N, C-alpha and C positions, 0 to 999 in steps of 0.2 A: 850898290853896298851902302847907300844912304836908306835905301827900303829896310834892308837886313838891320840897320842899326836900330830903325824906327820900331820893328818889330820887337827886338829885344827890350826896348824900354815902354812899349804899349802895343800888343798885336792887335787889337782891336781896331786902331786907327787906319790900319789899312785893309782892302778887299783879299779875299784868298786868291784872287784873278791877278791880283798884284803881286802877290806873293809868287805866285806860282810863275809870272813872266820873270821876276827877279832872279828865280832859282835856274830858268834855263839861259838866261845871259852871263849869269855869275857862278855858275855852277862849278865851274873850274876853280874858283878861289876855295871852294868847302874840301875840309879833309878831315882825316881822323886816324886815329890808332889803326883801324880796319884796314885801310889803304897799303900798311907793310904787308899784308899777306895776300894781296889780291895778285893774280899772275896774269900774265900778257902773252898765252898761246893761241889767242883766237876762239876762246870760249869753250873749246870742247874738252879741256880737260886731259887731252892725249899728249901735250908738250910739242907736236910737231907745226903747230901754228897754222894748220889748214882749215880751222875751224868746222870742220866737217866730221869728225869723230865716227862713229860706228851707226849713228841714225837713231841710236837707241831713243833720246828723247824728242824728236823731231816729227814724231807722226801728229800729235796733237796741235803743233804749234802752226802747221800749213791749214788746220780745219780753223783754228782759232783765229787765223790771220784773214781768212774769208768772212769770218764773221765780223771782224772788228776794223776792217777796212775803212779809212775816212774817204768821202767822197769829196773829190776837188774840183770835179768838171762844173760846178756853176762858176766857178773863179779863174777860169781858163783865160778868159781876154784881159781879167786884171792882172794875171800873172805874166802875159805877154808885154803889157805895157808899162808895167813897173820896173824900176831900178831893182838892183839886187839887193839892198838893205831895205826897200818898200815892199817887195815880193816875198821876203823873208818875213817881216814883221806880220804879212797876212796870215802867211801860212802859220807862223807859230800862234797867233791868235788860234787859230782851228785846232790845230794840234794840240792846243793845252786846254781845251774845253773838258774834256774826260777827266785831266788830272784835276782842274777846278772843282769838278764834283767830288773826286774823292777826297779833295783836301778839305772842302766842306763837311763832309761826312767824319773825319776824322777830327776837325775841330771842333765838333759839337760836344766831344768828349775832352779836347785838351784844351782848356781855359786860361791856362796862364801862358805868359810871353813866353817865359824858358822852354815849356814844354813844346810850344808852338815852333820856336826855333830848333829844338832839338829835331822835331818830326821833319822841319823842313832840310835840315842839314841832311839825314839819311834819304831821303827823296832826293836830293842832289847827287848821291853815289849813282844812280841809274842814268839819270839826266846828264851828269858830268861824262859818263863813261862814253854815252852816243855823242856828246859834242866834241870832244876834244879828242876821242879815238886812241888815247895813250892809255886807259886803264879799263880793265875788266870789270863787268859786273860784280858785285861783292861774291867772295869766295867761288868764282867761276875758276878752275884751274888750280886753285891752293890744294895743298899738299901737307898731309899731316905724317908724322912718324909713329907707326907701330910698336909699342916698345915691347908687346906679348911675346915671349918666346916661343909661345905653342904654335905649333902647325896650323895654316890656315884652312876652314873648311869650307868648300863650296857646296850650299845646300840644296842646289841644284844636281848634284854628283855624289852625294856622300858614301863612305867607303861602305863595304857591304856590312860589316859589323859595328856599324854605327847610325842610329836612328834619332829622331828628334825626342822621344820620350826620355832614351836613356840620358840624352843631353841635358834635359831639362831636371832631372835626377842627379846630376853631377855632385859630387861631394868630395871634401878634402879631409880625410880623417885617417891618415896613416896610422897602422900598428904602431904603440909607444915604444913596442921591444925592438923595433926597426932603427930607431932614431933618426927617422929621415926628418923629424921636426921636434920643436919643445913643446912638451906641456906642462902645465903648472901641476905639481903634486898632489896639492891639497885645495880641493875648490873653496875651502874656507881664506885661504889665501889670495884669492883672485879680486884683483882691485877694478871695478868699473867705474868710468867715468859717462854718465847720463848727460847727454846733450838733448836739452829739450827746447824747442821751439812751441812760443806760447803767445796768445792773443786772448783778448777779453778777460774776464775776473780772474783774481790770482789763484782762488781757493782751490780749483782742480788741480792746479800745477803744485799747490802746498801739500794737497792730499795725495798726490803721486808719489812726490818726495818723501813723504814721510811713509807710504808704504814699501818703498825701495829701499830706504836706507840701512845701510849696516857698516860696521867700522872698515874704514879702507874705500868707500865708497865716496865718489864725488860728483857734484852736479854743476852745469853750466849752463846758465838759461838765456835765452834768447826774446825779449819783449817786442812784438811787433812795434816800430814805429812811428804808427799813427798816431796822432794827438790823444784820440780816444781811449789809449791805452797807458798815458802817462802816469793816471793814480794806480794802476794795476802794476806799474815798473816801480814806484815810489814804496808802494807796501810791501812788493818783493824784497826791496832793498834793505827796508828795516827789519822783514822777518830773516833775513840771511847775516845780519849784523853781528849777532852772536853763535852763529852757525859756520862755523870754518868751513865745513864741507859742500856749502852753495856760494855759488860765485854766479854775478848778473853782467852778461856783456854790456859795457858802458856806453851811456846815453849817445855819444859821438858815433856809434858802430852800430846803432839800431837801425834796422831796415825796414821801410816800409813794405811789407809784404802784400801782393796783390796773386789773386788766382791765375794761374797760366803765365807768370811771368817769371823771368830769371832771377827775380827778387827772392823766391823762394830758396834757391840755390846759394845765393848770396848771405842769406841770413845763416844758411848751414856752414858757409865759409868763415862765417865770423865766429861762429861756436869753437870751430877748429882752430883757428888763429888765437884765439884769445887761451886754447887749452894750453898752446905752445908757446905762450907769451910774445906773440908777434904782433901785436897792435900798439901802435905808437903812444906813449904814455899810459901803457897798460897797468891797471892796478896791482900785477904780479910780476914780477922779475924773472921768474924761472918756470919751466913747463911744468904742469900737473903731473901728478903721480897717478898712473894708470896703465893696466894691462890691454883692456878692451874698451873701446868708444862705442857705445849702444846709443843710437840716434832714436827721438821719440819727440811725439807732439804731446802738446798739453792734455789731449785728448784722449790719450792712451791709457792704459792700466795693465797691470801683470796679471796675468790669468793663473799663473802657478806660484808656489811659495817661494821666497828668497832662495830658500835652499836648493830648489829645482832649478831654478834660474841658474845659479852657480855653477850646479853638477853638469847641468845640460853645454852651458858654455864651455867649461873647464873640459869637457869630453872631446874638444877640440884643439888643434894646437894655437899655440898663442899667435901665431902670424896668419890663421885663417880669418877670411873675410867672408861674412855670412850677408848674403845679398840675394833677394831677388831678381832675375834677371829672364826676360825671354831670350833665350839663345841662339833663336833666329835673327839675323840681323834684319834690322828695320829697313825697308825698301818702299818709302813711299812715292809717289809719283811726283815726278818734279812740278806738274801742273798743281799739287795739294800742298807743296811744302813751302811757307812764306818765311819771309823777314819781319820783325816787330822790334818796335822800340817799348819802353816803359816809361811812362813819367803821369803826372797828375793823377797817380793811383789808378791808373788804368793801361792795358797792352793795345797799340797800335799797331796796326799790319800795314805794312810799308808797299812791298812786291814780293816777288818770289826768290827763293833763296835755294841753291842745288843742294838736295840731301848729300850727304857725306857718303860714299861708298868705297869699298876698297879699290873697286876698280877704278873710280872717278877721283877720287881724294887721297889713297892710300889707307882709310880705315873704314871701317862700319860702325854705325851707330846702333844701340841697342836699347831696346825698352826695358825699364826696372822701376822697383821701387825708390822712393827717396828715405827709407827708414830701413835700417841698416844696423848690423853688428860688424864691427871691422876693428883689423889690427892698431897697435900704436903706429907701426911703421907706415900703413898706408894712410893713416889720418893723416900723418905730418906729411906725406908726400903731398896730399891735397891741401892742406894748409899752407904750406911753402910757395906752392906752384910756381917751381923755379923756373928762370928762361930757360928754353931748351928743352922743357918734360912735354909730352904731350898736353898734360893737363893744362899747362900754361898757355899752350895754343889752342887749345879746344876751349878754353873760357871766352876767348873773342867771337868763335862763331857760337858757343851755347846763348851768350849773352842776346841772341836775336832769334832765337827757337822760341816755339810756344810750348806750354806746359814742359819747361827746362827742365824740372826737378825728375819727371818721369825720363829723362834720358840720360842725364849728365852724368849719373854715378854710375850707372851701369857700362855707359860709354867708357868712362875715365878707366874704371877698374878691367874691362875686355883689353885694353888698349894701353895697358900698361905692364910693367914686369910683375905686377902684383896679382895678374890674371891666374899665375898657377896655383895660387893659394885660394881658391873660390869654391866656397861652397853655397850650393843655389837655393839658401832658403834665408828668411830674415826672421822666422820665428814670430811672424805677426799675424793675426787672424782680422781678417777683414769682411765685412759684407757691403756690397756696393748699392747706391740708392739707383734710381731711375736715370737715364740719361735726360740731360735738361732738354733735348729735342722732343722727347715724349711729351714734352709741356706743351700746352698751347701758347703761341708764338708770343701773345699779349703777355704770359705770365713768366716767360723763361728769366732767368738772370743772363745778361745780355754780355756780361765778363766771362760767361762760361762757354760763348758761342762766337770765337774768334776767328772762324774761318769764312771764306768768300760765301760758301753755301749756308745758309742759315739752319739747315737741318744738321750739319755735322758739328755737333756741340760734345761737351766734355762732361763728366759726372764726378761725383764725390761720395765718399764711403757713408754709409747710413748709420744713424744714431742707435747703436746697440743698448736695449734695455732688458728687462727681467725677462720679457717673453722669450728673449734668446739664450735663456742661461744653458737651456740644454745642448746647444750649438758650442756654446762656451768651453762646456765643462768636458765635450767630447773633444774638441779642437786639441791638436798636438802643438798648440803654439804657444809660445810664454808670454807674449804680450795681446792685449787686446785694442782694436781703434775702430769706430770712433765713438766715445761716450759723450754724454753732456758735457761741457766745460763750464757751464754756468750753476750746477748744482741740482737741475732740474728734475733729474732721475737719479737720486743715489742710491735708489734700492738694488740694482744690478750690482754697483760697488760694493754695498754693504754684504750681499750673497757672496761675491768673490772672495772678500775678506773672510767670511766665515769659512768658505772652504778652504783658504790658503793656511788660515790657521790649524784648522784640522790636521792639515799636512805637516805643519811644523811639529805640532804636538804628537804625531804619530812617530815622525822621525825622533824625535827627544825620546819618545819612552822605549825606541828601539834601541837608541842608544845607551839607555839607563839600564833595559832588561825589563822594561815594565810593561811592555806591549803585548798584547791579547789580541789576534786576530778576530773581530765580530764575524757573525753568520752571516755570509753574503746575501742580501734581499734580492739580488741581481745574479741568474744563474742561465747562461745562454751556451754553455760550454758542448754539449752532447758528446761528451765524452773524449772532445778533441779531435774527432775524426770527421765533422762534418755532418750536413742536415740536407735532406731532401724536402723540399717544400711541394707538397701537394695539393692542386685544388681540390678542396673538401667534396665539393659536388661530385668529381670524377672518382672518389675513390673506389666505388664497387662498380664502376662501367667496364666495359670492354677494353678499354685502353686508359689509364689513370693519367692525368696530365699534371705535367710539374712544370714550376718556373724555373726556365732555361734558356740555352742560348740555340739549341738545335744547330743549324748550318748558316745561321744569319750573321756569324763572326761577331757584333757585338749588341746587338738588339735585342731585346728580352721577348719571348715567347712563350706560349703555353704548348708544350710539346710533351710526346709521351716519355713516360717515366722510365720504363722498362723495356731490355728486350722482347720481342714476342713472346718467346717460348716461356718466358717469367711470367707473363700474366696469368694463364691457366692453373697455375700453382698457388697463387694468392688465396687464403683462406677470409674467412668474415673477421675483419678487425684487425686485419694484418698491419693497418697505419699503426697503431699502438704498440707495434712490436720494433723490429728495426730491418736496416737492410745492408747488403755488402755490396762493394763495389761492381763485383762481376757482374751483378744483376742490371744493375742502372746503365741505361745511356750515356755517351760521355756529355761533359756540358751541364750537367743537372744537379752539381754538388756544390754546396753553399757554407759558409760561415756566418753565424752571427755575433755580432760583437767586434771591437768592445763596446760597452754600453754606459750611457750616465750612470751615476750612483743614487740618483733621487728617485724614491719609488720602489715599485715591488716589481719584478717580473722574473716570472716561473714557467717552466715547461711543464705542462700536466701529462703524466705519461698514460693515464686514464682515456684522455681525451686526443692526445698528441696535439694540443693547441697551447698558445702562449697564454698566459694569462698576466694581465697588467694593472697593476694600481697606481695612481698618482702619488707623487711625494710630496714634500712641502712646498716646493717651488716650481716644479714642472714633472711631467710625467716621463716615465725610462724611453730613451731612443737608443737604437743602434746603427753600426755601419752593417751592412750584408755585403760580405766578398764572396769571390768566386775563390773554390777551395783549391782546386787544382789546373793545372794546365790545358788547355791554352789559356792565358789572360789570369793564370792564379794571382790573386792578392789584388786584383781590382774591384773596386766597388760600385755597389748596384747605384745608379744615376738617375734623378728624374729630368736630364738635360738642363740642369740650371733653372734661369730665367724664363725660360719656353713654359709658361704654365697655365695654359687656357687647359681646361677640360679637354682630354684627350690626347695630351703629348706623349710622346714616346718616352720608354725606359731603354737603358743601355747600363754596359759595364765602363766603367771610366777609370784613368788611374785617379787613386783616392787624395783627396785635398781635404777631408774632413770637415767640409762645409755644410749648411743646412741641408741642402738637397741631397747629400748622400748619408743622411740621418732619418733612420724610420722609427716610428712607434707602431703598437698594435692596439687592436680595436677596442679591447675589453679593458677600460680604464675607469670602470665607476661612474657614477651619476655626474660628475663632473668634466668627463671629458670631451662631450658635446659633439662626438664624432660621428653619432648618427647611424654607425655601422656594427657589423655583426662581430662578435668574438673572434674571429679568425680571421678579420681584415687586417691589412699593413696599410699604414698611411704617413705621408709626409706632412709635417706641420710648416705652414706658409707664413715667412716673417710679416710682422705687420707692417712694415713699410713697403713690402711688394705688395699686399693689399692694397695699400693705400694708392700704389701707383696706378693699380688696375682699376681702381674706383674712381681716380682722376680721369682714367680714360673714357668714362662712362660705361664701366663693364662690370661683371659680379664676378666675384671668386669666392667659394668657400675656403674657410680657413685651414682645412686638412681635404688633401687628395689622396684617394685611395687607389690600390691596385685595381686593374679591372679590364674589361674588355668593350670594345666600341660596339653601340647598338642593342647590345642584349636587353637593355634597360626601355628601350623604345626611343631614347634619346639620342638625337643625332647630333655631334658636336662639330661645329662649322667654325674653319680657321678664320680668327681674327685678321683683320685687315692688314695689320703689320706683321701678319706671320704667313703669307700666303706660300711663301715656297716651301711651307710642311708637307709632310706626305700627305696625301689624301685618304682620310681614316675611314672612307667608304669605301676604298679599294678593296681588293680580294684580301690583299695581305692582312686586313684587319676585320674584315666582316665576311660571315659565310654566303654561298652563295643564295639569292632571294629563293630559288626554287626549294631549298633546304629549311628557308626559317618560315615560307607563307603557310606551310601547314599550322605550325602554333600561332601564329600571329593572327590567322583567320579565327581560332577558338578562345582568342585572347590570353593564351599560355605563354610562358615564358619558356623561350626555345632552350634545350639542354647545353649546357656549357661544354659537352662534348665536339659541338658543331663548332667551337673556336679552337678546334687541333690545328696546331702549327700556325695560329694567327697571333699579330703581335699584341702583348700586354700594353695597356694605355693607364693614364692616370684619369681617374672620373671623380666627381663630386661623391662623398662618403654617402652622401643623403639616397643616390641611385643605388638602392640594394640590389636591383636585378643585376646590376652591371659591375657591382662589385665582386670581387673574386675572393672567398673567405681560403685560408690555407692550414693544412695541419703539418707538424714539423716533424718528420720521421728519421732519427738520428742513423748515421752510418756508424756500424763496428768493424773492427778489423778481422780478417778470416784467421783461424788456427787451427791448423794440420786439417785442412778440408773441411772442417767445420766450424761453426759460430754460435757460441753462448748468446742466447737473446736473441738471433735473427731467427726470422719466419721460416726459414730452412735451415734450423742447426740439425735436424736430424737427418736431413738429404744429403747422400754423397754428393761431394764435388763432382760436376760435369763442366766440359768447356762448353762454354755458352757461344753458340753460333746458330745462323738460321736453318741449318741442314739438319741438326739432330733433334727434331721435335719427337718422333716416333721413338728416341732411345730415351729422351724424358719420360 
């Protein structure tokens, strides 16, 4: 007890070894509010007290115990000759060696007496549980009440009519006519409360407020509680003095926010509590008036006009909660989930904590975004966190989890009565930066590497710049994050404001009857019936090849375009005409668009190619989607961040992210693509290029659709991507016996040899490997004939492999 008192007054006076021994002997005296929800059933969570459970978590502990066993054999003689007190002291000295080392490591970051005492107290919970045998380890056997009335889904045995993709596309938007939910009649009447978390200079926050402000909207700002933000706090207070729509959380309730800590959740909770006048001595006496609470950071910015924001949010019921949640429950290994405490502006790992699951604790946890658009009712539920509610009990657990902000809000929504009002999107566009573990260890931010495994680190969103404008314009989201919060790159915000203003002017002109639609510079409609993407080099071959799926399921291949009996009927120049569905093999029909509006993009009927010219800020980019079933509406995708040359392509649910947006080769002298006019490419964001450069590798700013090995370059998997498919396998490359005759003569093998081979991404400068495409539109059949089709004057035949003679 004396030792602990000395720690409180000046922790540096005692060695960590002395502190450790004090913990062991006096842990029984330590207590916390956490103890209230500890259980006493033997540690297996099944309530029968046998401590055995189903054995699910025991397999790893047996292996670990062999590795970590302490050898007491050298002290056997001493143990036999000492009395009980002396023997226990000898054993405790040995037992606490590893704890001493852990404590020393932690105290290197925890320097204040208060923080060290807090860490020691929480260490004591485990030691106390062993010492007095009256309490379980923290949260072992604790139970929580799931308040959600929806039926529980076992993801290991989902009903036949339910799959993960459909759950991820969950929506809550019942028809207005059914009166199942209350909608606001006029979007202009929607009152939004923007809750903003801010750190750093206040200028970005002020610009965000001024961009979003309209009559009826309110802003509540929490300024990070660290001293370096005090000047920003004072400036924001002065800015809001004569602006009644602006509120700043009082200084006494400012939270010192740290990456990965519960403090991020706590700061949001202060915003919510302030909004409902729940803070003691609050400057407001009654709750603020609003319909929707929109949670943003100061590094966010609107991508759409204020009118569109109001209209989109108003298209959902007033009680809708728009939050992006991974709908599959989180099921981490018990050996990977840890208990943390936060102090001295750092997050300190203590020991393991059991992950919550429905089986062991009554509720599941869910990964989610901390940025959301929620109803007034759900906001008040979280703000009050009344005793007896799930959110009240879960806070006590969440305070000790890492990256709590990505667990807390989704877990609360999914386990509360508000789960039935969930729309699974937060309308926020993000592009993530590299994982911290991708950086050399000496250059890593240790605050983002909080796991015992130094290679298990977090990451943050990358800064969006003007180079990302094409992705921002084509994004279907209302807001974007993260933009520079120190004004270092205001150009992208200026561009967004220009496009937002244009939309507002268009809407105003429509209302006033003064709007005339301009001639579109982007035309990829192809009469609305889809398009065939034909490899240009195979147009006149015995089997023209197209971009398609074939029988691959979801991977993109070069596959035959037509049924065999159609090919002999093709005349010269057929690609400048059109095709009908019955001629074309399944899985070859695509749709190009929507596209960005900056620049010019047109289809030339005389060449069947897309002609592209850059605009003021970017070049045209489009989504390319599957036109018909199966997988209709899915987007062509270059597999996200697997960006080394040679990466495969696939169809994937549309996320409107940069790796699903494609430009076209002919962009004029400023394009720098180095590819032919028929090429299709993906533009790699600057932050991804920087990450690859940091790894000591090179990457072109654009990757084109192509085939493996045709250009003579062999693409070898990078060290961190060894699990990728072998790009030299037969699925990607023709047989060497087929290639050798051309290679010996120094010729480029014909593209026909890559029939039924997977397409890959290649540097656009590798001209021989790049596949150029022509775009042949589909047209609808009409009374057995089709105007504009290559076969408009041919009587309709049933196409099957057996009627060649009849044809």
